[in-house]
C-alpha positions in Angstrom: -32.6 12.5 -31.9 -31.5 14.1 -28.5 -30.3 12.9 -25.3 -30.0 14.0 -21.9 -27.6 11.9 -19.2 -26.2 12.1 -15.9 -23.5 10.0 -14.9 -20.4 10.1 -12.5 -17.5 8.5 -12.4 -13.5 9.3 -12.7 -11.8 11.5 -14.7 -8.2 11.8 -14.5 -8.9 9.6 -11.5 -11.3 12.7 -10.0 -14.6 11.7 -8.5 -16.9 14.1 -11.0 -20.6 13.8 -12.2 -21.4 14.5 -15.5 -24.4 15.9 -17.4 -24.3 16.7 -21.4 -26.6 16.7 -23.9 -25.9 15.2 -27.1 -28.0 15.2 -30.8 -28.0 12.4 -33.4 -28.4 11.1 -36.7 -29.0 7.9 -38.4 -27.3 8.1 -41.5 -28.8 6.4 -44.8 -26.1 3.3 -44.3 -27.6 3.9 -40.7 -24.9 4.6 -39.3 -24.9 7.0 -35.7 -23.0 10.2 -36.2 -22.9 12.1 -32.9 -22.3 15.7 -31.4 -23.0 16.9 -27.9 -21.6 19.6 -25.2 -22.0 19.4 -21.4 -19.9 20.2 -18.4 -18.5 18.0 -15.6 -18.6 18.7 -11.7 -16.1 17.3 -9.2 -17.0 17.0 -5.5 -15.4 20.5 -4.2 -17.3 22.2 -6.5 -15.0 22.5 -10.3 -16.0 23.2 -13.3 -14.7 21.1 -16.8 -16.4 21.7 -20.1 -16.6 19.5 -23.0 -17.9 19.5 -26.4 -17.2 16.1 -28.5 -18.3 13.9 -31.8 -19.0 10.4 -32.2 -19.7 7.6 -35.3 -21.3 5.1 -34.4 -23.4 2.0 -34.4 -26.7 0.2 -33.3 -26.1 -2.9 -32.3 -29.3 -4.7 -31.4 -31.9 -4.7 -28.8 -31.2 -1.4 -27.8 -27.4 -1.4 -27.5 -25.2 0.6 -29.0 -21.4 1.5 -29.6 -20.1 4.7 -30.4 -16.4 6.2 -31.1 -15.5 9.9 -30.9 -13.5 12.7 -29.6 -14.3 14.8 -26.5 -12.1 18.1 -26.2 -12.2 19.4 -23.1 -11.7 23.2 -20.9 -11.0 23.3 -17.6 -9.3 25.1 -14.6 -9.3 22.8 -12.3 -5.7 22.0 -11.5 -6.5 18.3 -12.0 -7.7 18.0 -14.7 -6.0 21.3 -16.3 -3.8 19.0 -18.4 -7.0 17.5 -20.2 -6.7 21.3 -22.2 -4.9 21.0 -25.5 -5.4 17.5 -26.5 -8.1 15.5 -28.2 -9.5 13.1 -25.7 -10.7 9.7 -27.9 -13.2 7.2 -26.4 -15.3 4.4 -27.1 -19.2 3.8 -25.8 -20.5 0.9 -25.3 -24.3 0.3 -23.6 -25.8 -3.0 -24.0 -29.6 -3.6 -23.7 -30.3 -3.7 -19.6 -28.8 0.1 -20.3 -25.3 -1.1 -19.0 -22.4 1.3 -20.1 -18.8 1.5 -20.6 -16.6 4.1 -22.0 -12.8 4.1 -21.9 -11.2 7.2 -22.9 -7.5 7.5 -24.4 -5.5 10.7 -24.7 -4.2 11.5 -27.8 -1.0 14.2 -27.0 
């Protein structure tokens, strides 16, 4: 399954609009594997590209949970700290489509 999305939020206290596409496949045991890429745009026009992978599981009624890592590449000074680190994440969406994501820099 291929999914494209657009979301707004903060990355290292910088307001961004994140756009991306990922492909997810269901494994024989019912777990998910996904990988994707995209770009986060700052309000001032700065760009941060990213690539990531993760493992997921269906929680029922359209809800899903993902865990994985994202790698950023940017020349935006406020986000440059993300270059060269793995950013691990926890992501979950519920059956109503509400999402929650938490990111951790793994140095």
